[in-house]
N, C-alpha and C positions, 0 to 999 in steps of 0.2 A: 155220331151217336151221343146223346146227352147221358152222362152218367146219374144214376140215382143217388141223391145226397143221403137219405136214410134208407138203409137195407132193413127191411121189416124183420127179418131173421135175427140179425144181429141186435137190432133194437130190442126185441123181445128177450133175448138172452141176456142183454145188459139190465133190462127192467127187471127180470127175475132176480139177478145178483144184487142188484139195488134194493130190492125187498130185504134180502137177506142182511144186507149191511144197514139198512133202516131199522132193522129189528135190534141193532145194537145202539145206533145213534139216538133213537128216540128216548131211551131210559137216561143216556148220558146227558142229553140237552134238557130233559125234563129236572134232572138233579141240579143243572146250573140254574135253571129258572128257580128252582126252590132257594138255592143259595143266594142268587142275586136279589130276590125279594127280601130275604133275611137281613141281607147287607144294606137294604133301603132303597132299591131300585123297584119302579112300578112294575107290574106284569108287561106292560106294553113296552117299556124300555128294555125288558129283560128280553122279549122277544125281538125287538128291533136290534139289538146286540147280536142275537144269533143270526139273524138274517144277514146283517152286515158283515160279520167276523166269519161265521161258518167255521169255527175252528175251536173246538172245545177246551184244548189245553190253555189257549190265550184267554177264552172267556173266564175260566175258573181263576186263573191267575189275576186278571183284572178284577174280578168280582172280590178276589180276597184283597185286593189293593184298595177297594172302595173304603173310604174313612181314613186310610193310612196315608195315601199318597197326597203331596202338596201342590202338585201341578199337572195340568192336563198332558203336557209334553211326556211326563212319566208313563202314561197310558199308552201314548204313540209310540214311543220307543219300545216299550215292552211288547206291544202287538207286532211291531215290524221285526224284532229280534225273534220272537217266536214263531213267527211265520215265514221266515226266510227259507225253511225246509220245503215249502210249497212251491218257491221259485225253482229249486233244484228238481223237483218232482215234475214240474211242468216242462222244463229243459229236457228231461228223459223222455217224456212223451211227444215233444214237438214234432219229431221227425214223422210220426204217424198222421198228423193232420196237415201236413204242408200243402197238400192239394185243397183243403177247405179256406175259403175266404175268411179273414181275420175277423170281420164283423159278424162271423157265426161262431167262430171259436171264443173269441174273447168274453162274450157273456158266460159261456159254460166255464171258462177256466176260473171264475170265482168259486165253483164248485169242486175244485180238486181239493181231495183231502187224503188221508191215509187210506181210508176204505176204497175209494173210487180209484185212486192210483194203482192200488195194488191189484184189485180185482181186474181193471182193465188192462193193466200191463202184463199180467201173468196170462190173460185170456189170449192177448195178442200174440204171446210168444207161443201158445199152444196152437193157435189157429192162424197161421200165417196169412190166409187168405180173408180173414174176417175184417170187416169195416170197422176199424177202431172207432171212428168218430161216432158211428150209429150205436155201437155197444156203449160208448162213454156217456152220449146224451139221453 
């Protein structure tokens, strides 16, 4: 029997939890957009930075560095150092998604942040039978 990849019940629960997390993320990222534009980035570049990084602490730090840093490598090193925590979070969650092909997991791994990590991990601990991948995506 073929297993269903996305369980509708777990997906709905994850979507509802994501709406709650989104209520906090939107103002934070809007604040970043305002700061980035004040520092000289175009609104399009500020939006692209959010899509590429999806990590507000790093975005705020890099926005603050604009005009002060002398080399692009400083931005890259700063981003890597600030985001190493997501590698550890991903390792913590990896055993829940071993049954999912990497080509389906890796695109979603970009969206691991503190909110998605905590919501999905705590839910999995409460609901052992829940499909973690459906909840997370």
